Every structure is written in C-alpha cells, then in structure tokens.
N, CA and C of each residue as an Amber inpcrd file, in Angstrom:
protein
   441
  11.1980000   9.3850000   0.6940000  10.6590000   9.0830000  -0.6110000
  11.7950000   9.1220000  -1.6240000  11.4720000   9.0240000  -2.8580000
  12.5000000   8.9540000  -3.8750000  12.7160000   7.5250000  -4.3240000
  11.6370000   6.8370000  -4.6700000  11.7450000   5.4490000  -5.1180000
  12.5420000   5.3630000  -6.4060000  13.3680000   4.3640000  -6.4770000
  14.1800000   4.1210000  -7.6610000  13.4930000   3.0580000  -8.5240000
  12.2280000   3.3340000  -8.8790000  11.4080000   2.3750000  -9.6170000
  10.6940000   3.1170000 -10.7350000  10.5360000   2.4580000 -11.8640000
   9.8430000   3.0370000 -13.0120000   8.4390000   3.4900000 -12.6270000
   7.8980000   4.4490000 -13.3660000   6.5650000   4.9520000 -13.0480000
   5.4510000   4.0300000 -13.5310000   5.7990000   2.9970000 -14.3000000
   4.8160000   2.0020000 -14.7370000   5.4990000   0.6420000 -14.7840000
   4.9340000  -0.3140000 -14.0500000   5.5210000  -1.6460000 -13.9820000
   4.4310000  -2.6720000 -14.2810000   4.7510000  -3.6380000 -15.1370000
   3.8240000  -4.7210000 -15.4600000   4.3400000  -5.9960000 -14.8030000
   3.4590000  -6.6770000 -14.0570000   3.8080000  -7.9860000 -13.4980000
   2.9420000  -9.0330000 -14.1910000   3.4600000 -10.2510000 -14.2640000
   2.7610000 -11.3010000 -15.0040000   2.3210000 -12.4740000 -14.1330000
   2.5020000 -12.3230000 -12.8190000   2.0740000 -13.3730000 -11.8920000
   1.9960000 -12.7660000 -10.4920000   1.2680000 -13.4240000  -9.5880000
   1.2440000 -12.9400000  -8.2020000   2.6500000 -12.8800000  -7.5920000
   3.4960000 -13.8410000  -7.9640000   4.8640000 -13.8640000  -7.4320000
   5.6490000 -12.6330000  -7.8840000   5.4760000 -12.2340000  -9.1370000
   6.1430000 -11.0160000  -9.6250000   5.6060000  -9.7790000  -8.9180000
   4.3220000  -9.7810000  -8.5880000   3.7420000  -8.6540000  -7.8600000
   4.3490000  -8.5610000  -6.4690000   4.5270000  -9.7030000  -5.8040000
   5.1730000  -9.7130000  -4.4870000   6.6090000  -9.2050000  -4.6100000
   7.3230000  -9.6150000  -5.6500000   8.7030000  -9.1460000  -5.8520000
   8.7570000  -7.6340000  -6.0750000   7.8090000  -7.0980000  -6.8310000
   7.7410000  -5.6470000  -7.0140000   7.5120000  -4.9650000  -5.6710000
   6.5720000  -5.4870000  -4.8960000   6.3130000  -4.9220000  -3.5730000
   7.5440000  -4.9690000  -2.6820000   8.2910000  -6.0820000  -2.7420000
   9.5080000  -6.2140000  -1.9290000  10.5370000  -5.1560000  -2.3190000
  10.6490000  -4.8970000  -3.6120000  11.5790000  -3.8590000  -4.0850000
  11.1520000  -2.4910000  -3.5530000   9.8560000  -2.2150000  -3.6050000
   9.3430000  -0.9450000  -3.0710000   9.5860000  -0.8840000  -1.5680000
   9.2140000  -1.9540000  -0.8560000   9.3690000  -1.9870000   0.6010000
  10.7960000  -1.7660000   1.0560000  11.7610000  -2.3030000   0.3050000
  13.1750000  -2.1530000   0.6670000  13.6340000  -0.7010000   0.5910000
  12.9470000   0.1150000  -0.2110000  13.3400000   1.5160000  -0.3820000
  12.5710000   2.4860000   0.5180000  11.5300000   2.0060000   1.1820000
  10.7130000   2.9040000   2.0040000  11.4290000   3.2900000   3.2870000
  11.0730000   4.4730000   3.7680000  11.6670000   4.9980000   4.9980000
  10.5620000   5.4080000   5.9620000  10.9220000   5.5110000   7.2350000
   9.9630000   5.9450000   8.2570000   9.1830000   7.1550000   7.7860000
   7.8690000   7.0920000   7.9840000   7.0190000   8.2150000   7.6270000
   6.4560000   8.1600000   6.2220000   6.9320000   7.2330000   5.3830000
   6.3990000   7.1270000   4.0190000   4.9760000   6.5830000   4.0500000
   4.1550000   7.0970000   3.1500000   2.7760000   6.6370000   3.0120000
   2.5260000   6.2750000   1.5590000   1.9400000   5.1040000   1.3530000
   1.5500000   4.6680000   0.0180000   0.0350000   4.6860000  -0.0620000
  -0.4770000   5.4390000  -1.0290000  -1.9070000   5.4920000  -1.3210000
  -2.1530000   4.5290000  -2.4750000  -2.8160000   3.4270000  -2.1820000
  -2.9810000   2.3350000  -3.1360000  -4.4360000   2.2580000  -3.5960000
  -4.6380000   2.3050000  -4.8960000  -5.9910000   2.2340000  -5.4550000
  -6.0230000   1.2420000  -6.6060000  -7.2170000   0.7640000  -6.9160000
  -7.4000000  -0.1630000  -8.0240000  -8.6330000  -1.0100000  -7.8140000
  -9.0860000  -1.6350000  -8.8770000 -10.2750000  -2.4790000  -8.8160000
 -10.0630000  -3.6880000  -7.9120000 -11.1680000  -4.3340000  -7.5490000
 -11.0910000  -5.5910000  -6.8100000 -10.2740000  -6.5960000  -7.6190000
  -9.3710000  -7.2970000  -6.9450000  -8.5710000  -8.3150000  -7.6080000
  -7.4510000  -7.7960000  -8.4830000  -7.1320000  -6.5020000  -8.3690000
  -6.0970000  -5.9110000  -9.2280000  -4.6850000  -6.1100000  -8.6900000
  -4.5410000  -6.7320000  -7.5160000  -3.2040000  -7.0200000  -6.9950000
  -2.7550000  -6.1450000  -5.8430000  -3.6500000  -5.3570000  -5.2860000
  -3.2710000  -4.4410000  -4.2020000  -2.7070000  -5.1930000  -3.0000000
  -3.4200000  -6.2000000  -2.5410000  -2.9750000  -6.9170000  -1.3450000
  -1.7140000  -7.7280000  -1.6210000  -1.5590000  -8.2850000  -2.8100000
  -0.3190000  -9.0000000  -3.1450000   0.8640000  -8.0390000  -3.1140000
   0.6430000  -6.8150000  -3.5860000   1.7040000  -5.8140000  -3.5460000
   2.0760000  -5.5050000  -2.0990000   1.0800000  -5.4140000  -1.2170000
   1.3510000  -5.1320000   0.1980000   2.1130000  -6.2880000   0.8380000
   1.8050000  -7.5310000   0.4580000   2.5930000  -8.6780000   0.9450000
   4.0710000  -8.4590000   0.6160000   4.3290000  -8.0380000  -0.6100000
   5.7020000  -7.7880000  -1.0250000   6.3380000  -6.6390000  -0.2710000
   5.5820000  -5.5760000  -0.0460000   6.1010000  -4.4510000   0.7390000
   6.4980000  -4.9450000   2.1210000   5.6500000  -5.7850000   2.7170000
   5.9700000  -6.3600000   4.0290000   7.2640000  -7.1720000   3.9580000
   7.4310000  -7.9340000   2.8940000   8.6630000  -8.7150000   2.7120000
   9.8660000  -7.7790000   2.6390000   9.7480000  -6.7100000   1.8730000
  10.8350000  -5.7430000   1.7400000  11.1660000  -5.0200000   3.0320000
  10.1960000  -4.9720000   3.9400000  10.4160000  -4.3500000   5.2530000
  10.9440000  -5.3500000   6.2770000  11.1740000  -6.5830000   5.8470000
  11.7230000  -7.5910000   6.7500000  10.7040000  -8.2000000   7.6920000
   9.4480000  -8.1770000   7.3220000   8.4030000  -8.7720000   8.1520000
   8.3880000 -10.2720000   7.8760000   8.6930000 -11.0620000   8.9170000
   8.8590000 -12.5070000   8.7520000   7.6240000 -13.1990000   8.1810000
   6.4640000 -12.8400000   8.6640000   5.2260000 -13.5050000   8.2480000
   4.5390000 -12.7780000   7.1010000   5.3060000 -12.2340000   6.1750000
   4.7310000 -11.4210000   5.0950000   3.6920000 -12.1800000   4.2740000
   3.8250000 -13.4910000   4.1470000   2.8660000 -14.2630000   3.3420000
   1.4830000 -14.3150000   3.9920000   1.4150000 -13.9760000   5.2810000
   0.1280000 -13.9780000   5.9780000  -0.5510000 -12.6140000   5.9430000
   0.0770000 -11.6450000   5.3110000  -0.5490000 -10.3270000   5.1690000
  -1.7960000 -10.4970000   4.3130000  -2.9150000  -9.9940000   4.8290000
  -4.1470000 -10.0140000   4.0500000  -4.8790000  -8.6940000   4.2520000
  -5.8960000  -8.4900000   3.4680000  -6.5840000  -7.2050000   3.4840000
  -7.3730000  -7.0200000   4.7790000  -7.1870000  -5.8820000   5.4320000
  -7.9330000  -5.6080000   6.6670000  -9.3150000  -5.0110000   6.3860000
 -10.0430000  -5.6080000   5.4560000 -11.3230000  -5.0620000   5.0020000
 -12.3000000  -4.7890000   6.1350000 -12.3940000  -5.6860000   7.0870000
 -13.4010000  -5.5370000   8.1360000 -12.8460000  -4.9380000   9.4180000
 -11.5460000  -5.0310000   9.6230000 -10.9490000  -4.4440000  10.8320000
 -10.3180000  -3.0870000  10.5420000 -10.2250000  -2.6990000   9.3010000
  -9.7170000  -1.4210000   8.7970000  -8.2000000  -1.2890000   8.8840000
  -7.5770000  -1.7710000   9.9530000  -6.1350000  -1.6010000  10.1400000
  -5.5100000  -2.8690000  10.6920000  -4.3760000  -3.2520000  10.1120000
  -3.5330000  -4.3080000  10.6730000  -2.1210000  -3.7520000  10.7810000
  -1.4580000  -4.0980000  11.8670000  -0.0840000  -3.6400000  12.1040000
   0.8620000  -4.8330000  12.0680000   2.0290000  -4.6260000  11.4640000
   3.0460000  -5.6610000  11.3590000   4.3870000  -5.0710000  11.7880000
   5.2160000  -5.8930000  12.4230000   6.5300000  -5.4500000  12.8940000
   7.6330000  -6.0010000  11.9970000   8.5460000  -5.1080000  11.5960000
   9.6850000  -5.4940000  10.7760000  10.7870000  -4.4690000  10.9550000
  11.6160000  -4.2880000   9.9240000  12.6550000  -3.2460000   9.9620000
  12.0190000  -1.9160000  10.3280000  10.8770000  -1.6470000   9.7430000
  10.0020000  -0.5310000  10.1100000   8.6180000  -1.1270000  10.3210000
   7.8380000  -0.5230000  11.2060000   6.4660000  -0.9840000  11.3960000
   5.6570000  -0.6930000  10.1360000   4.7490000  -1.5970000   9.8070000
   3.8610000  -1.4280000   8.6620000   2.4350000  -1.2960000   9.1750000
   1.7830000  -0.2060000   8.7890000   0.3810000   0.0260000   9.1120000
  -0.4040000  -0.1330000   7.8150000  -1.2280000  -1.1660000   7.7540000
  -1.9410000  -1.5330000   6.5300000  -3.4330000  -1.2570000   6.7190000
  -3.9280000  -0.2580000   6.0090000  -5.3370000   0.1350000   6.0770000
  -6.0820000  -0.3630000   4.8480000  -7.3640000  -0.6610000   5.0290000
  -8.2820000  -0.8920000   3.9160000  -9.5140000  -0.0410000   4.2020000
  -9.7230000   0.9880000   3.3960000 -10.8270000   1.9280000   3.6420000
 -11.9210000   1.7880000   2.5770000 -12.0470000   0.5850000   2.0240000
 -13.0370000   0.3190000   0.9780000 -14.4440000   0.7420000   1.4050000
 -14.8000000   0.4850000   2.6540000 -16.1630000   0.7400000   3.1300000
 -16.3260000   2.1060000   3.7840000 -15.3110000   2.9610000   3.7180000
 -15.3560000   4.2380000   4.4310000 -15.1890000   5.4220000   3.4880000
 -15.6670000   6.5740000   3.9540000 -15.3700000   7.8440000   3.2960000
 -14.5310000   8.6610000   4.2770000 -14.2100000   9.8940000   3.9230000
 -13.3400000  10.7090000   4.7770000 -13.9160000  10.8890000   6.1750000
 -15.2000000  11.2040000   6.2600000 -15.8130000  11.4350000   7.5710000
 -15.8110000  10.1570000   8.4110000 -16.2130000   9.0480000   7.8150000
 -16.2380000   7.7830000   8.5380000 -14.8590000   7.3500000   8.9890000
 -13.8680000   7.5770000   8.1480000 -12.5010000   7.2080000   8.4890000
 -11.9870000   8.0570000   9.6460000 -12.2380000   9.3590000   9.5970000
 -11.7870000  10.2650000  10.6580000 -12.4170000   9.9120000  11.9950000
 -13.6760000   9.5050000  11.9600000 -14.3880000   9.1690000  13.1930000
 -13.9770000   7.8120000  13.7450000 -13.4570000   6.9380000  12.9030000
 -13.1400000   5.5750000  13.3090000 -11.8550000   5.4890000  14.1290000
 -10.8350000   6.2300000  13.7490000  -9.5670000   6.1590000  14.4900000
  -8.7330000   7.4100000  14.2530000  -7.7050000   7.5350000  15.0620000
  -6.7930000   8.6770000  14.9740000  -5.7760000   8.4050000  13.8600000
  -6.1890000   8.6600000  12.6250000  -5.3440000   8.3210000  11.4760000
  -4.0400000   9.1130000  11.4350000  -4.0290000  10.3220000  11.9820000
  -2.8030000  11.1370000  11.9270000  -1.6550000  10.4640000  12.6660000
  -1.9600000   9.7020000  13.6840000  -0.9440000   8.9530000  14.4270000
  -0.1780000   8.0220000  13.4810000  -0.8610000   7.4910000  12.4830000
  -0.2460000   6.5730000  11.5250000   0.2930000   7.3130000  10.2990000
  -0.4670000   8.2730000   9.8030000  -0.0690000   8.9930000   8.5980000
   1.1810000   9.8350000   8.8180000   1.3820000  10.3040000  10.0280000
   2.5330000  11.1620000  10.3290000   3.4170000  10.5230000  11.3990000
   3.3510000   9.2110000  11.5280000   4.0670000   8.5050000  12.5850000
   5.4290000   8.0070000  12.1610000   5.8840000   6.9980000  12.8940000
   7.2420000   6.4870000  12.7200000   7.3270000   5.2140000  11.8890000
   6.2240000   4.8110000  11.2870000   6.2520000   3.5880000  10.4940000
   6.0100000   3.8650000   9.0240000   5.6970000   2.8020000   8.3020000
   5.3190000   2.8740000   6.8930000   3.8130000   2.6260000   6.8440000
   3.0910000   3.4680000   6.1330000   1.6380000   3.3280000   6.0420000
   1.2430000   3.0110000   4.6060000   0.3960000   1.9930000   4.4500000
  -0.1850000   1.6650000   3.1510000  -1.6970000   1.7150000   3.3120000
  -2.3480000   2.4830000   2.4430000  -3.8020000   2.6300000   2.4960000
  -4.3980000   2.0810000   1.2010000  -5.0860000   0.9330000   1.3080000
  -5.8190000   0.4130000   0.1560000  -7.1150000   1.1990000   0.0130000
  -7.5070000   1.4720000  -1.2220000  -8.6940000   2.2720000  -1.5460000
  -8.5200000   3.7080000  -1.0750000  -7.3050000   4.2160000  -1.1660000
  -6.9850000   5.5750000  -0.7080000  -7.8090000   6.6360000  -1.4260000
  -8.3140000   6.3220000  -2.6090000  -9.1470000   7.2790000  -3.3470000
 -10.3800000   7.6790000  -2.5370000 -10.8030000   6.8430000  -1.5880000
 -11.9690000   7.1500000  -0.7530000 -11.6920000   8.2230000   0.2920000
 -10.4160000   8.4530000   0.6000000 -10.0650000   9.4210000   1.6550000
  -8.9880000  10.3930000   1.1750000  -8.9720000  10.6820000  -0.0960000
  -7.9060000  11.4930000  -0.7060000  -7.6760000  12.8150000   0.0260000
  -8.7350000  13.4530000   0.5090000  -8.6060000  14.7310000   1.1980000
  -7.9060000  14.6510000   2.5400000  -7.7370000  13.4520000   3.0860000
  -7.0700000  13.2780000   4.3750000  -5.5960000  12.9010000   4.2350000
  -5.1670000  12.6160000   3.0180000  -3.7780000  12.1920000   2.8160000
  -2.8230000  13.3560000   3.0530000  -1.6220000  13.0570000   3.5340000
  -0.6280000  14.1210000   3.6990000  -0.2080000  14.6870000   2.3400000
   0.4920000  15.8000000   2.3480000   0.9560000  16.4100000   1.0960000
   1.9450000  15.5090000   0.3610000   2.7870000  14.8070000   1.1250000
   3.7960000  13.9310000   0.5280000   3.3590000  12.4790000   0.6830000
   3.1990000  11.8140000  -0.4460000   2.8660000  10.3920000  -0.4220000
   3.1890000   9.7770000  -1.7780000   3.1870000   8.4620000  -1.8100000
   3.4280000   7.7150000  -3.0370000   2.0940000   7.1200000  -3.4710000
   1.6720000   7.4560000  -4.6680000   0.4040000   6.9460000  -5.1970000
   0.6920000   5.7740000  -6.1320000   0.0500000   4.6500000  -5.8580000
   0.1870000   3.4790000  -6.7220000  -1.2110000   3.0390000  -7.1430000
  -1.4050000   2.9640000  -8.4450000  -2.6750000   2.5020000  -8.9970000
  -2.4570000   1.1330000  -9.6240000  -3.2810000   0.1690000  -9.2200000
  -3.1940000  -1.1970000  -9.7360000  -4.3190000  -1.4290000 -10.7380000
  -3.9680000  -2.0280000 -11.8640000  -4.9600000  -2.3100000 -12.9070000
  -4.7950000  -3.7370000 -13.4120000  -5.8820000  -4.3000000 -13.8950000
  -5.8170000  -5.5960000 -14.5690000  -5.1490000  -5.3940000 -15.9250000
  -4.2840000  -6.3320000 -16.2900000  -3.6630000  -6.2870000 -17.6080000
  -4.5190000  -7.0210000 -18.6310000  -3.9690000  -7.2120000 -19.8150000
  -4.7020000  -7.8850000 -20.8880000  -4.7920000  -9.3920000 -20.6650000
  -3.7620000  -9.9550000 -20.0470000  -3.7560000 -11.3890000 -19.7730000
  -4.2650000 -11.6400000 -18.3570000  -4.6730000 -12.8810000 -18.0910000
  -5.3440000 -13.2200000 -16.8340000  -4.5830000 -12.7850000 -15.5800000
  -3.3110000 -13.0930000 -15.4870000  -2.5500000 -12.7870000 -14.2700000
  -1.7240000 -11.5120000 -14.3820000  -1.8370000 -10.8260000 -15.4860000
  -1.0600000  -9.6060000 -15.7110000  -1.6630000  -8.4400000 -14.9260000
  -0.7950000  -7.6780000 -14.2730000  -1.2080000  -6.4970000 -13.5230000
  -0.3080000  -5.3320000 -13.9180000  -0.8880000  -4.1420000 -13.9370000
  -0.1500000  -2.9300000 -14.2750000  -0.1770000  -2.0220000 -13.0560000
   0.9960000  -1.5840000 -12.6280000   1.1150000  -0.6910000 -11.4760000
   1.6910000   0.6380000 -11.9440000   0.9410000   1.6960000 -11.7070000
   1.3910000   3.0480000 -12.0390000   1.7840000   3.7290000 -10.7400000
   3.0020000   4.2570000 -10.7210000   3.5820000   4.8030000  -9.4960000
   3.8840000   6.2800000  -9.6940000   3.4060000   7.0860000  -8.7590000
   3.6290000   8.5320000  -8.8340000   3.9100000   9.0550000  -7.4290000
   4.9680000   9.8380000  -7.3180000   5.2940000  10.4370000  -6.0220000
   4.7520000  11.8540000  -5.9470000   4.0700000  12.1460000  -4.8700000
   3.5820000  13.4970000  -4.5880000   4.5180000  14.0810000  -3.5290000
   5.2640000  15.0970000  -3.9150000   6.2470000  15.6840000  -2.9790000
   6.0120000  17.1590000  -2.7660000
C-alpha cells in the first residue's frame, strides 16, 4: 500500500476514470485489496478497467462487472480478482466462496459494493468511494488507506 495519489480525485469522462484506475493499478502490489463503493453508474467498473490496465492486463477494455457471477479473474503483472457483492451480505458472501483465499492471497483484489461486507474486509485495505459529480460525466473518487 502507500498510493501516491490524492485523497480526492475528480474525473470528467470515462476515459479519465480509466486513466485514474491505471495510475492506481500501476502502484498496487501483491496482497492489496481495494474496497470500492458508490451508487449505480458512479464509475466503479470503469475504474476497475483502468486498474486492470495498470496491472498490464491485455484485455482490460473487456473488464465488466461480475454482478451475477460474483467473481472474475484476470491475468496480468499481478492477478486481478474482481468481485461484485451488490446482491450479497456478509453471511451470503462467506457461504458462496472461500473469500480469504483472495483477500489474503497473491493477487490484487477489488470488491465492488464492499460496504455490504465491511466486517469481512482485512485490517489493511484501500477504500475508494465513487460519486456522481455535478456535471453529467463528472465523477468524484475519494481514496482512503486503512493501515
């Protein structure tokens, strides 16, 4: 951990959101976990596309939300484990799969809707909250490291 990024970043287009994600992805290390929260359409999945790009994942533009499958894995400089727990709570998530294998594993983990399983998150993680900005394509990302 130890991102070299401001604690609040405003993007003005999906492309800028991908670039922000790429900057974050380039700084991530094995074992890092990003807890990503925000309203529908706030840019969470676009940010994950960028994180995939920053991790050297060739098909980063094909990254999409694993809403119905819960987890998608991608191979790059580091493996990316992309969760979407929108439809789950802590109990449902724990029963669905062995999350500790991913949360404490050798890859990078991103959990969309992490607020639904906050009690299961490790002590150290990066929290990113995505919000709609004042303009149509504007997004605000608040970044906080829990160490």
